[in-house]
C-alpha positions as semicolon CSV with decimal commas, in nm:
position;residue;x (nm);y (nm);z (nm)
1;F;-0,766;2,119;-1,624
2;M;-0,480;2,175;-1,381
3;G;-0,678;2,356;-1,111
4;N;-0,946;2,281;-0,858
5;P;-1,283;2,313;-1,040
6;N;-1,459;2,429;-0,728
7;K;-1,240;2,757;-0,705
8;K;-1,270;3,056;-0,930
9;R;-0,954;3,110;-1,121
10;V;-0,813;3,325;-1,405
11;A;-0,588;3,161;-1,671
12;L;-0,302;3,377;-1,807
13;T;-0,177;3,292;-2,148
14;F;0,088;3,441;-2,370
15;D;0,110;3,371;-2,736
16;D;0,373;3,402;-3,020
17;G;0,691;3,384;-2,812
18;P;0,939;3,334;-2,685
19;E;1,170;3,625;-2,753
20;D;1,429;3,837;-2,567
21;T;1,249;4,171;-2,513
22;Y;0,911;4,101;-2,352
23;T;0,928;3,733;-2,240
24;P;1,207;3,813;-1,978
25;Q;0,984;4,098;-1,843
26;I;0,679;3,891;-1,830
27;L;0,860;3,609;-1,650
28;E;1,004;3,855;-1,393
29;I;0,657;3,997;-1,309
30;L;0,516;3,643;-1,284
31;K;0,796;3,536;-1,047
32;R;0,748;3,849;-0,829
33;K;0,376;3,790;-0,796
34;G;0,403;3,408;-0,765
35;V;0,175;3,348;-1,062
36;K;0,200;3,078;-1,323
37;A;0,090;3,112;-1,675
38;T;0,075;2,913;-2,006
39;F;0,298;3,016;-2,290
40;F;0,185;2,916;-2,636
41;V;0,505;2,912;-2,829
42;V;0,596;2,940;-3,204
43;G;0,848;2,679;-3,327
44;E;1,056;2,922;-3,526
45;R;1,102;3,154;-3,222
46;V;1,177;2,858;-2,994
47;K;1,458;2,764;-3,233
48;E;1,587;3,119;-3,229
49;Y;1,545;3,155;-2,841
50;P;1,582;2,813;-2,685
51;E;1,707;2,949;-2,365
52;R;1,389;3,147;-2,307
53;L;1,185;2,830;-2,348
54;R;1,408;2,652;-2,097
55;Q;1,359;2,943;-1,856
56;I;0,978;2,920;-1,899
57;Y;0,991;2,546;-1,824
58;R;1,236;2,588;-1,520
59;E;1,006;2,851;-1,366
60;G;0,716;2,611;-1,372
61;H;0,498;2,756;-1,642
62;A;0,285;2,539;-1,883
63;I;0,404;2,531;-2,245
64;G;0,169;2,484;-2,543
65;N;0,243;2,466;-2,916
66;H;0,105;2,752;-3,105
67;T;0,234;2,640;-3,437
68;W;0,581;2,639;-3,627
69;D;0,534;2,988;-3,769
70;T;0,283;3,257;-3,802
71;P;0,207;3,331;-4,158
72;A;0,092;3,682;-4,271
73;F;-0,278;3,668;-4,342
74;A;-0,400;3,925;-4,590
């Protein structure tokens, strides 16, 4: 809904973050390439890594709510 519907585009999404291992690496790659993405974050992880969420926001990415936690399904 954020792009021109007359142009072909690919949407990059990342789920279940943020955290301190892969999130910074992903953000660095996106910055180098000049690409924006959507991060669907988990509330428990946001509470644990609030600065990562702020970084995602500051760097201009979209943020979506994945859920508060991710229960283990059997």
